[in-house]
C-alpha positions in Angstrom: 116.8 -83.9 1.2 114.0 -83.9 3.7 111.1 -86.3 3.5 108.7 -83.4 3.3 110.6 -82.1 0.2 110.5 -85.5 -1.5 106.7 -85.8 -1.2 105.8 -83.1 -3.7 108.3 -84.4 -6.2 107.0 -87.9 -5.8 103.4 -86.7 -6.3 104.4 -84.7 -9.3 106.2 -87.7 -10.8 103.1 -89.8 -10.3 100.9 -87.2 -12.0 103.2 -87.1 -15.0 103.1 -90.9 -15.1 99.3 -90.9 -14.9 99.0 -88.4 -17.7 101.5 -90.4 -19.9 99.6 -93.6 -19.1 96.3 -92.0 -20.1 97.8 -90.8 -23.3 99.3 -94.1 -24.2 96.0 -95.8 -23.3 94.1 -93.5 -25.6 96.5 -94.1 -28.4 96.2 -97.8 -27.9 92.5 -97.6 -28.5 93.0 -95.9 -31.8 92.4 -98.5 -34.5 93.9 -97.2 -37.7 92.3 -100.1 -39.7 88.7 -99.0 -39.1 86.7 -97.5 -42.1 86.7 -94.1 -40.3 90.5 -94.0 -40.0 90.9 -95.3 -43.5 88.9 -92.3 -44.8 90.9 -89.9 -42.6 94.2 -91.2 -43.7 93.2 -91.4 -47.4 92.0 -87.8 -47.3 95.1 -86.6 -45.6 97.3 -88.3 -48.2 95.2 -86.8 -51.0 95.5 -83.3 -49.5 99.3 -83.7 -49.2 99.5 -84.9 -52.8 97.4 -82.0 -54.1 99.5 -79.4 -52.1 102.7 -80.9 -53.4 101.6 -80.9 -57.0 100.3 -77.3 -56.6 103.7 -76.3 -55.4 105.4 -78.2 -58.2 103.3 -76.5 -60.8 103.6 -73.1 -59.1 99.9 -72.4 -58.7 99.0 -69.0 -57.2 97.2 -70.4 -54.2 98.4 -74.0 -53.7 96.6 -74.4 -50.4 93.3 -74.1 -52.3 94.0 -77.5 -53.9 94.3 -79.1 -50.4 91.2 -77.2 -49.3 89.3 -78.7 -52.3 90.4 -82.2 -51.1 89.2 -81.5 -47.5 85.8 -80.2 -48.8 85.1 -83.1 -51.2 86.5 -85.8 -48.9 84.0 -88.5 -48.1 84.2 -92.0 -46.7 82.1 -93.3 -49.7 83.8 -93.8 -53.0 80.7 -92.9 -55.0 80.2 -89.7 -53.1 83.8 -88.6 -53.9 83.3 -89.2 -57.6 79.9 -87.6 -57.8 80.7 -84.7 -55.5 84.0 -84.0 -57.2 82.6 -84.2 -60.7 79.8 -81.7 -60.0 82.2 -79.5 -58.2 84.4 -79.3 -61.3 81.3 -78.5 -63.5 80.1 -75.9 -61.1 83.6 -74.3 -61.0 83.8 -74.1 -64.8 80.4 -72.5 -65.1 81.0 -70.1 -62.3 84.5 -69.2 -63.6 83.0 -68.4 -67.0 80.3 -66.1 -65.4 83.0 -64.5 -63.3 85.0 -63.6 -66.5 81.9 -62.0 -68.0 81.1 -60.0 -64.9 84.7 -58.8 -64.6 84.7 -57.8 -68.3 81.5 -55.8 -67.9 81.9 -54.3 -64.5 85.5 -54.3 -63.5 85.5 -50.5 -63.1 82.2 -50.5 -61.3 82.4 -52.5 -58.1 78.7 -51.7 -57.2 77.5 -53.2 -60.5 79.8 -56.2 -60.1 78.4 -56.9 -56.6 74.9 -56.6 -58.0 75.7 -59.1 -60.8 77.3 -61.4 -58.2 74.2 -61.2 -55.9 71.8 -61.9 -58.7 73.8 -64.9 -60.0 74.2 -66.3 -56.5 70.5 -66.0 -55.9 69.7 -67.8 -59.1 72.1 -70.6 -58.4 70.9 -71.0 -54.8 67.3 -71.3 -56.1 68.5 -73.9 -58.6 70.3 -75.8 -55.9 67.0 -76.0 -53.9 65.2 -77.4 -57.0 67.9 -80.0 -57.7 68.8 -83.1 -55.7 71.9 -84.7 -54.3 75.2 -83.7 -55.9 73.6 -81.7 -58.8 72.4 -79.3 -56.1 75.9 -78.9 -54.8 77.1 -78.3 -58.4 74.6 -75.4 -58.7 75.7 -73.9 -55.4 79.4 -74.1 -56.4 78.6 -72.3 -59.7 77.1 -69.5 -57.7 79.8 -68.8 -55.1 82.7 -69.5 -57.4 82.5 -65.9 -58.6 83.7 -64.7 -55.2 86.5 -67.3 -55.0 87.7 -66.8 -58.6 87.7 -63.0 -58.4 89.1 -62.6 -54.9 91.8 -59.9 -55.3 90.9 -59.3 -59.0 89.0 -56.1 -58.3 92.2 -54.5 -57.0 94.1 -55.9 -60.0 91.7 -56.2 -62.9 94.5 -57.0 -65.4 95.0 -60.3 -63.6 91.3 -61.4 -63.7 91.9 -64.2 -66.2 94.8 -65.5 -64.1 92.7 -65.5 -61.0 89.9 -67.4 -62.6 92.2 -70.0 -64.3 94.1 -70.4 -61.1 90.9 -71.2 -59.2 89.8 -73.7 -61.8 93.2 -75.4 -61.8 93.3 -75.8 -58.0 89.8 -77.3 -57.9 90.5 -79.7 -60.7 93.8 -80.7 -59.2 92.2 -81.3 -55.7 89.4 -83.4 -57.1 91.7 -85.5 -59.3 94.1 -86.2 -56.4 91.3 -87.2 -54.1 89.7 -89.4 -56.8 93.0 -91.1 -57.5 93.8 -91.8 -53.9 90.3 -93.0 -53.2 90.3 -95.3 -56.3 93.6 -96.9 -55.3 93.0 -97.2 -51.5 89.2 -97.9 -51.1 86.8 -100.5 -52.4 83.6 -100.0 -54.4 81.2 -101.7 -52.0 78.2 -99.4 -52.3 76.4 -101.5 -55.0 76.5 -104.6 -52.9 75.4 -102.6 -49.8 72.5 -101.2 -51.8 71.3 -104.6 -52.8 71.7 -105.9 -49.3 69.8 -103.0 -47.8 67.1 -103.3 -50.4 66.6 -107.0 -49.6 66.6 -106.3 -45.9 63.9 -103.6 -46.3 61.8 -106.0 -48.4 62.0 -108.7 -45.7 61.5 -106.2 -42.9 58.4 -104.7 -44.4 57.0 -108.2 -45.2 57.4 -109.3 -41.6 55.8 -106.1 -40.3 52.8 -106.4 -42.5 52.4 -110.1 -41.7 52.6 -109.4 -38.0 50.0 -106.6 -38.4 47.6 -108.9 -40.3 48.0 -111.7 -37.8 47.3 -109.4 -34.8 43.7 -109.2 -33.5 44.3 -105.7 -32.0 45.5 -103.6 -35.0 47.6 -100.7 -34.0 49.7 -98.3 -36.0 53.5 -98.5 -36.0 55.2 -96.6 -33.2 57.2 -94.4 -35.5 55.7 -94.3 -39.1 57.9 -91.2 -39.9 61.1 -93.3 -39.1 59.9 -96.1 -41.4 59.2 -93.6 -44.2 62.7 -92.2 -43.8 64.3 -95.6 -43.8 62.5 -96.6 -46.9 63.5 -93.5 -48.8 67.1 -93.8 -47.7 67.4 -96.4 -50.4 67.2 -93.6 -53.0 70.2 -91.8 -51.5 72.2 -95.1 -51.4 71.3 -95.8 -55.0 72.7 -92.4 -56.1 76.1 -93.3 -54.5 76.0 -96.8 -56.1 75.3 -95.3 -59.6 78.4 -93.1 -59.2 80.5 -96.1 -58.3 79.2 -98.5 -60.9 77.9 -97.9 -64.5 76.2 -101.2 -64.4 74.2 -100.2 -61.3 73.2 -97.1 -63.2 71.3 -99.4 -65.6 69.5 -101.0 -62.7 68.6 -97.8 -60.9 65.1 -97.9 -62.4 64.4 -101.3 -60.9 65.6 -100.0 -57.5 63.3 -96.9 -57.6 60.4 -99.0 -58.8 61.0 -101.5 -56.0 61.3 -98.7 -53.5 58.0 -97.2 -54.7 56.2 -100.6 -54.6 57.6 -101.3 -51.2 56.4 -98.0 -49.8 53.0 -98.7 -51.4 52.9 -102.2 -49.7 53.9 -100.8 -46.4 51.2 -98.1 -46.7 48.6 -100.7 -47.5 49.6 -102.7 -44.4 49.6 -99.6 -42.3 46.1 -98.8 -43.6 44.7 -102.2 -42.5 42.0 -101.3 -40.0 38.9 -103.4 -40.4 36.0 -101.7 -38.5 33.9 -104.8 -38.0 34.7 -108.5 -38.0 33.9 -110.3 -41.2 34.3 -114.0 -42.1 35.8 -113.2 -45.5 38.3 -110.7 -44.0 39.4 -113.3 -41.4 40.1 -115.8 -44.1 41.8 -113.2 -46.4 44.1 -111.8 -43.8 45.1 -115.3 -42.7 46.1 -116.2 -46.3 48.0 -112.9 -46.7 49.9 -113.2 -43.4 50.8 -116.8 -44.1 52.0 -115.9 -47.7 54.1 -113.0 -46.4 55.8 -115.1 -43.7 56.6 -117.8 -46.2 57.9 -115.3 -48.7 60.2 -113.8 -46.2 61.6 -117.2 -45.3 62.0 -118.1 -49.0 63.9 -114.8 -49.7 66.4 -115.6 -47.0 67.6 -118.6 -49.1 69.7 -118.4 -52.3 67.4 -118.2 -55.4 64.4 -117.7 -53.2 62.9 -114.7 -54.9 61.1 -116.8 -57.5 59.4 -119.1 -55.0 58.5 -116.1 -52.9 56.7 -114.5 -55.8 54.8 -117.7 -56.5 53.6 -117.8 -53.0 52.5 -114.2 -53.1 50.7 -114.7 -56.4 48.9 -117.8 -55.2 47.7 -115.9 -52.1 46.5 -113.0 -54.2 44.5 -115.3 -56.4 42.9 -116.9 -53.4 41.9 -113.6 -52.0 40.4 -112.6 -55.4 38.3 -115.8 -55.2 37.1 -114.7 -51.8 36.1 -111.3 -53.3 34.1 -113.2 -55.9 32.4 -115.1 -53.1 31.3 -111.8 -51.6 29.3 -111.0 -54.8 26.7 -109.6 -54.9 27.2 -107.1 -52.1 24.9 -105.0 -50.1 25.4 -101.9 -47.9 26.8 -104.0 -45.1 29.4 -105.6 -47.2 30.9 -102.4 -48.6 33.4 -102.0 -45.6 34.6 -105.6 -46.1 35.0 -105.1 -49.8 37.1 -102.0 -49.2 39.5 -104.0 -47.0 39.6 -106.8 -49.5 40.5 -104.4 -52.3 43.2 -102.8 -50.1 44.6 -106.3 -49.2 44.8 -107.4 -52.8 46.5 -104.1 -53.8 49.0 -104.5 -50.9 49.9 -108.0 -52.1 50.3 -106.8 -55.7 52.6 -104.0 -54.5 54.7 -106.4 -52.3 55.0 -108.9 -55.2 56.2 -106.0 -57.4 58.8 -105.1 -54.8 60.1 -108.7 -54.8 60.2 -108.6 -58.6 62.1 -105.3 -58.6 64.6 -106.8 -56.2 65.2 -109.6 -58.7 65.6 -107.1 -61.5 68.0 -105.0 -59.5 70.2 -108.0 -59.2 70.0 -109.1 -62.8 68.0 -106.7 -65.0 66.8 -103.1 -65.4 63.6 -101.1 -65.4 62.7 -97.7 -67.0 59.6 -96.5 -65.1 59.9 -92.7 -64.8 59.5 -91.1 -61.4 59.1 -87.5 -60.2 60.4 -85.8 -57.1 59.1 -82.9 -55.0 60.3 -79.5 -56.1 59.5 -76.7 -53.5 59.4 -73.6 -55.7 58.5 -71.3 -52.8 61.5 -72.4 -50.7 63.8 -72.0 -53.8 62.6 -68.4 -54.2 63.0 -67.6 -50.5 66.5 -68.9 -50.3 67.5 -67.4 -53.6 66.3 -64.0 -52.5 68.1 -64.4 -49.1 71.4 -65.1 -50.8 71.0 -62.2 -53.2 70.1 -59.7 -50.4 72.9 -61.0 -48.2 75.5 -60.2 -50.8 74.0 -56.8 -51.6 74.0 -55.8 -47.9 77.5 -57.1 -47.3 78.7 -55.5 -50.5 77.2 -52.2 -49.5 78.9 -52.4 -46.1 82.2 -53.1 -47.8 82.0 -50.2 -50.2 80.7 -47.8 -47.6 83.5 -48.6 -45.1 86.3 -49.0 -47.6 87.5 -52.0 -45.7 90.5 -53.4 -47.5 89.7 -57.0 -46.6 85.9 -56.7 -47.1 86.1 -58.9 -50.2 86.9 -61.8 -47.9 83.6 -61.3 -46.1 81.8 -61.7 -49.4 84.0 -64.7 -50.2 82.8 -66.5 -47.0 79.2 -65.2 -47.0 78.4 -66.5 -50.5 79.2 -70.2 -50.1 77.8 -70.4 -46.5 74.5 -68.8 -47.5 74.2 -71.1 -50.5 75.2 -74.3 -48.9 73.4 -73.9 -45.6 70.2 -73.1 -47.5 70.1 -76.8 -48.5 70.3 -78.1 -44.9 67.4 -78.8 -42.5 68.3 -76.1 -40.0 70.4 -73.3 -41.6 70.6 -71.1 -38.5 72.0 -74.0 -36.4 74.4 -74.8 -39.3 75.6 -71.2 -39.2 76.2 -71.5 -35.5 78.2 -74.6 -36.1 80.3 -72.8 -38.8 81.0 -70.0 -36.3 82.2 -72.6 -33.7 84.4 -74.2 -36.3 85.9 -70.9 -37.4 86.6 -69.9 -33.7 88.4 -73.3 -33.3 90.4 -72.7 -36.4 91.8 -69.3 -35.4 94.1 -70.4 -32.5 95.0 -73.6 -34.4 96.0 -71.6 -37.5 97.9 -69.0 -35.5 99.8 -71.8 -33.7 100.7 -73.5 -37.0 101.4 -70.4 -39.1 103.5 -68.4 -36.6 104.9 -70.9 -34.1 105.5 -74.1 -36.0 106.0 -73.4 -39.7 108.7 -70.8 -39.3 110.8 -73.5 -37.6 110.5 -76.2 -40.3 112.1 -76.4 -43.7 111.2 -78.6 -46.7 108.0 -80.1 -48.0 108.0 -83.3 -45.8 108.2 -81.3 -42.6 105.5 -78.9 -43.9 103.2 -81.9 -44.4 104.2 -83.3 -41.0 103.2 -79.9 -39.4 99.9 -79.6 -41.3 98.8 -83.2 -41.1 97.8 -83.3 -37.4 95.5 -80.4 -37.8 93.9 -81.9 -40.9 93.5 -85.3 -39.2 91.8 -83.8 -36.2 89.2 -82.0 -38.4 88.7 -85.0 -40.8 88.2 -87.3 -37.9 85.6 -84.9 -36.4 83.6 -85.1 -39.7 82.9 -88.8 -39.0 80.7 -87.7 -36.1 77.4 -86.3 -37.3 77.1 -83.8 -34.4 80.4 -82.3 -35.3 80.3 -82.5 -39.1 79.5 -78.8 -39.7 81.9 -77.6 -37.1 84.7 -79.7 -38.5 84.0 -78.6 -42.1 84.2 -74.9 -41.1 87.3 -75.6 -39.1 89.1 -77.3 -42.0 88.3 -74.6 -44.5 89.2 -71.8 -42.2 92.4 -73.4 -40.9 93.7 -74.1 -44.3 92.9 -70.7 -45.7 94.2 -68.7 -42.7 97.5 -70.7 -42.6 97.8 -70.0 -46.4 100.7 -72.4 -47.0 102.0 -70.7 -50.1 105.5 -70.8 -51.6 107.1 -68.6 -50.3 105.0 -68.0 -47.2 104.3 -64.4 -46.1 104.1 -64.2 -42.3 102.3 -61.0 -41.5 100.5 -60.8 -38.2 98.5 -57.7 -39.2 97.4 -59.3 -42.4 96.5 -62.4 -40.5 94.3 -60.5 -38.1 92.6 -58.7 -40.9 91.8 -62.1 -42.5 90.5 -63.5 -39.2 88.3 -60.4 -38.8 86.9 -60.8 -42.3 86.3 -64.5 -41.9 84.5 -64.0 -38.6 82.4 -61.2 -40.1 81.4 -63.4 -43.0 80.2 -66.1 -40.7 78.5 -63.7 -38.3 76.6 -62.0 -41.2 75.6 -65.5 -42.4 74.0 -66.2 -39.1 72.3 -62.8 -39.0 70.9 -63.3 -42.5 69.3 -66.7 -41.7 67.7 -65.3 -38.6 66.5 -61.9 -40.1 66.2 -62.2 -43.8 63.2 -64.5 -44.8 63.8 -66.7 -41.7 62.9 -70.3 -42.3 59.8 -71.6 -40.7 60.0 -75.5 -40.6 56.4 -75.9 -39.6 55.1 -73.7 -42.5 57.4 -75.5 -44.9 56.2 -78.9 -43.8 52.6 -77.8 -43.9 53.1 -76.6 -47.5 54.5 -80.0 -48.5 51.6 -81.7 -46.8 49.2 -79.4 -48.7 50.9 -80.5 -52.0 50.2 -84.1 -51.1 46.5 -83.3 -50.5 46.2 -81.2 -53.6 47.8 -83.9 -55.8 45.2 -86.4 -54.5 42.3 -83.9 -55.1 43.6 -83.3 -58.7 42.8 -86.9 -59.4 39.1 -86.1 -58.9 39.2 -83.5 -61.6 41.8 -84.7 -64.1 40.6 -87.6 -66.3 44.1 -88.4 -67.6 45.5 -91.8 -66.5 48.1 -91.7 -63.8 50.7 -94.3 -62.8 49.9 -95.3 -59.3 53.5 -96.2 -58.3 54.8 -92.9 -59.7 52.1 -91.0 -57.8 53.0 -92.8 -54.5 56.7 -92.4 -55.1 56.3 -88.7 -55.3 54.2 -88.6 -52.1 56.8 -90.8 -50.4 59.5 -88.2 -51.2 57.3 -85.5 -49.8 56.6 -87.5 -46.6 60.3 -88.1 -46.1 60.9 -84.3 -46.5 58.3 -83.7 -43.8 59.9 -86.2 -41.5 63.3 -84.5 -42.0 62.0 -81.0 -41.5 60.1 -81.7 -38.3 62.5 -84.2 -36.9 62.9 -82.0 -33.8 59.2 -81.6 -33.2 57.8 -85.2 -32.8 54.3 -84.1 -31.7 53.7 -81.9 -34.7 55.4 -84.4 -37.0 53.1 -87.2 -35.9 49.9 -85.2 -36.6 51.1 -83.9 -39.9 52.3 -87.4 -41.1 48.9 -88.8 -40.2 47.1 -86.2 -42.2 49.5 -86.6 -45.1 49.1 -90.4 -45.1 45.3 -89.8 -45.3 45.9 -87.7 -48.4 47.9 -90.5 -50.0 45.1 -93.0 -49.1 42.6 -90.6 -50.7 44.7 -90.6 -53.9 44.9 -94.4 -53.9 41.1 -94.7 -53.7 40.7 -92.2 -56.5 43.2 -94.1 -58.6 41.2 -97.3 -58.0 38.1 -95.6 -59.3 39.9 -94.2 -62.3 41.3 -97.7 -63.1 37.8 -99.1 -63.0 36.4 -96.4 -65.2 39.1 -96.9 -67.8 38.2 -100.6 -68.1 36.2 -101.9 -71.1 33.5 -103.5 -68.9 32.4 -100.5 -66.9 29.0 -99.3 -68.1 29.4 -96.1 -70.0 26.0 -94.8 -68.8 27.2 -94.9 -65.2 30.5 -93.0 -65.7 28.6 -89.6 -65.4 27.1 -90.7 -62.1 30.6 -91.6 -60.7 32.1 -88.3 -61.8 29.1 -86.5 -60.2 29.8 -88.4 -57.0 33.3 -87.0 -57.0 32.1 -83.4 -57.6 32.3 -82.5 -53.8 36.1 -83.0 -54.1 36.5 -80.7 -57.1 35.8 -77.3 -55.5 34.7 -75.3 -52.6 31.3 -75.2 -51.1 31.2 -78.6 -49.3 32.6 -79.2 -45.8 34.3 -82.5 -45.0 31.2 -84.0 -43.3 28.9 -82.8 -46.1 31.2 -84.1 -48.8 31.5 -87.5 -47.0 27.7 -87.7 -46.8 27.2 -86.8 -50.4 29.7 -89.3 -51.6 28.3 -92.1 -49.5 24.8 -91.4 -50.8 26.1 -91.5 -54.3 27.8 -94.9 -53.6 24.5 -96.3 -52.2 22.6 -95.1 -55.3 25.2 -96.6 -57.6 25.1 -99.9 -55.8 21.2 -100.0 -55.8 21.1 -98.9 -59.4 23.3 -101.9 -60.3 21.2 -104.3 -58.3 18.0 -103.1 -60.1 19.4 -103.6 -63.6 21.2 -106.9 -63.3 20.3 -110.1 -61.6 23.6 -112.0 -62.3 27.0 -110.9 -61.2 29.3 -110.3 -64.2 32.6 -108.3 -64.7 30.7 -105.0 -65.1 29.0 -105.6 -61.7 32.4 -106.3 -60.1 33.8 -103.1 -61.5 30.8 -101.2 -60.1 31.5 -102.9 -56.7 35.1 -101.7 -56.9 34.0 -98.1 -57.5 31.3 -98.3 -54.9 33.8 -99.6 -52.3 36.3 -96.9 -53.2 33.6 -94.2 -52.8 32.8 -95.6 -49.4 36.6 -95.5 -48.6 36.8 -91.9 -49.6 33.7 -91.0 -47.5 35.3 -92.7 -44.4 38.6 -90.8 -45.0 36.8 -87.5 -45.2 34.9 -88.2 -41.9 38.1 -89.1 -40.1 40.4 -86.4 -41.5 38.4 -83.2 -41.9 41.6 -81.3 -42.9 41.7 -83.1 -46.3 39.3 -80.5 -47.8 40.7 -77.5 -46.0 42.0 -74.6 -48.1 41.5 -76.4 -51.4 43.2 -74.7 -54.4 44.9 -75.6 -57.6 48.5 -74.9 -56.5 51.3 -77.2 -57.6 54.5 -77.6 -55.5 
C-alpha cells in the first residue's frame, strides 16, 4: 500500500479515536451520585415500576402510568407527595364530572364540548385563585375530562371503562413514584427551611445594621430581588409541610417570622433622615450595635435568647430617647417620625427572632391572607373556555378522526401555562419539546422496539429517552421543553401490550399533537393576551387601595397580616416584571410607598384605639385623614391639608397641657404619623391616582 493511501486511513483512525476519547471524557464527568442524577435515576426507576405493574394488571393504557410518574417527578420529596396527592384528587373530581357529561351528552358532541369548555374554564379560574399544588389539582380536575374520555365518544358504551382506566393509571403512577422517592431519598426540606430562615434573619439584620451605620443612606441595589428571596421562604415551607407533619404545626411561626422579617427589612429600607439630629444619631447607633451583636449571638448555639434580650434592651433605650424629645415642636416632627420607625423596625426584627425560635420548638396560629387576582382568573378561565370551543368547532366541522387528540393536548396546556409568568413563551417551549419528541419517538417505536423482546429490554430501550428528558428538567431554561418532550415521547411511543405499529396512525397522532400545541400558542397570543405591565399595575393598585382603605375603615387591622399580604403582592410584581428591570424598579418604589402609607395609618389607628388618647381629638384626626378618603384632592393639596392638620393638632395639645403625659405622647405619635403621610404624598404623587374601592 502506498504512503499516500495510508494517510487518509490514519487520519480517519485518529478522528475515531478523538471522538471516542471525547465520549469517554464526557462519561467520566457524569457523577451519578449528585442530587440531580439521584432524582433522574429515581424517577426512571419509578416509571419502569409503574409501567411494569400496569402491564401486570392489564390496564388499557399502561404507558399513562409511566407518563404520570414523569409529570409528577420532582427532586424534592415534599413536592412529590403534595403534587401527587393533589393530582389524584383532581383526577377523581375530573373523572366524576366526565362521567356526568358523558351520561348527559354522549349523543351530542357539540354539547359535550360546550360542557367540557365551561368546566375547564371554571377550573382554570380556580387554579389562578389557589396557590402551590392546590392550583395544580384544580387544573388537573379541568383537563382530566379530555384524558378520561379520549376515544369514548366513538365508543360511548366504554365510557366508564375509560374513566376508571385513567384514574387507575394516575393513582398507580403517583403511588409508584411516592414509594420509590420515600425509599431512596431523604426528607431534608424541614432542616433546609430552618437553615434558610435563620440565614435570612441574620442577613437582614446585617443589612439594616450596615444601613444605619452608614452616613450616606442609599437604597439597596435590587429591592425586588430581596423581596423575592424573603418570600421564597413561603414556598419552601409548603414543601416542608408536605414532608413533615410536625413542620405543619410550626408553619404559622414560619409565616409570622417571614412577615415580621419583611416588616423589619422594610423599616430599614425606609430609613432616610432628612436632617441630622442628635437623638437620631444616638438612636441609630444603639440600633446598629444591637443588630450586629444579635447577629453574632444567633450564629452560636442557643443564641436566640441572648439576641432577643439585646434587641429588647436597645428598643427600651430608644424609647427613653423618644421621651427625652418630649415635648416636641414643628422642627422635631421629622425626628420623631424616624424614631417611631426605628422602634417599630426593632420590634419587628425581635418578633422575627422569636418566630425563628418558635419554628424550632413551638407553633403559632396567626392567620395570613394572600393575593387573589380575580381579573386574571376570569381572563384565563375565559381563554381556556374559548380555546376548547374553537378547537371543538374545528374538529366537528372537519370531521377529523384524530381531532379529539388536539383537544386532549389543548386543555392541559392552556390550563397549566396560564399559571406561569409568560404563557406564550411556555407554549413556544412546549412546541420545541414536542418537535424534539417526534423523531425520538419514531426512532424508538419503529426502529428499536420491534427488535426487542421482553420487559427488561423494553425498559432498556425506553430508559435512555426518559433519562435525557428528566436530566433536562434539572436545568431551568429547559424545564418546559423537557416536560413537553417527555409527555409527547411517551404518548407517541404508546408502549402498550401488545403494541400496534402503524405508521399512518402515528403520523395522525403527531399531526394532532402539533396542532394542539400550535393552537395553544395562538390562543395565548390572540385570545385575551396577557399584558404583564397591566397585571403588575393592577397588583400595585391593590396595594395602594388597601392602604387607603385604612383611612376609611375604623376596624382594627393586624399590622403583620397587612404587611404579609403586601409582601405577597410585591413578590408577584417582581416575578411578573422580571424581564423589565426599569419598569419593575419604578413600580416597586411606588408600591413600597403604598406599604409605608399603610404602616403610618396603622400607627395612627393603634394610637386612637389606646385608652389614653383624648376622645375629643379623635374627630380632628379623622378629619385630617379625609383627603385620603375620596376624590377631589390632588397629592400636593392632600399633603398640605394633612400637614396643616398635624400642626393644628400639635399646637392644640400644647395649649391644653403643660406637662407631658401618656396622652400627649399618643398625640405626638399621631402627629408624627400625619407628617409621615404628608411627606409620602409629596414624594409619590401616584398614591392618590385613580382612587376607588376595588378589592383584588
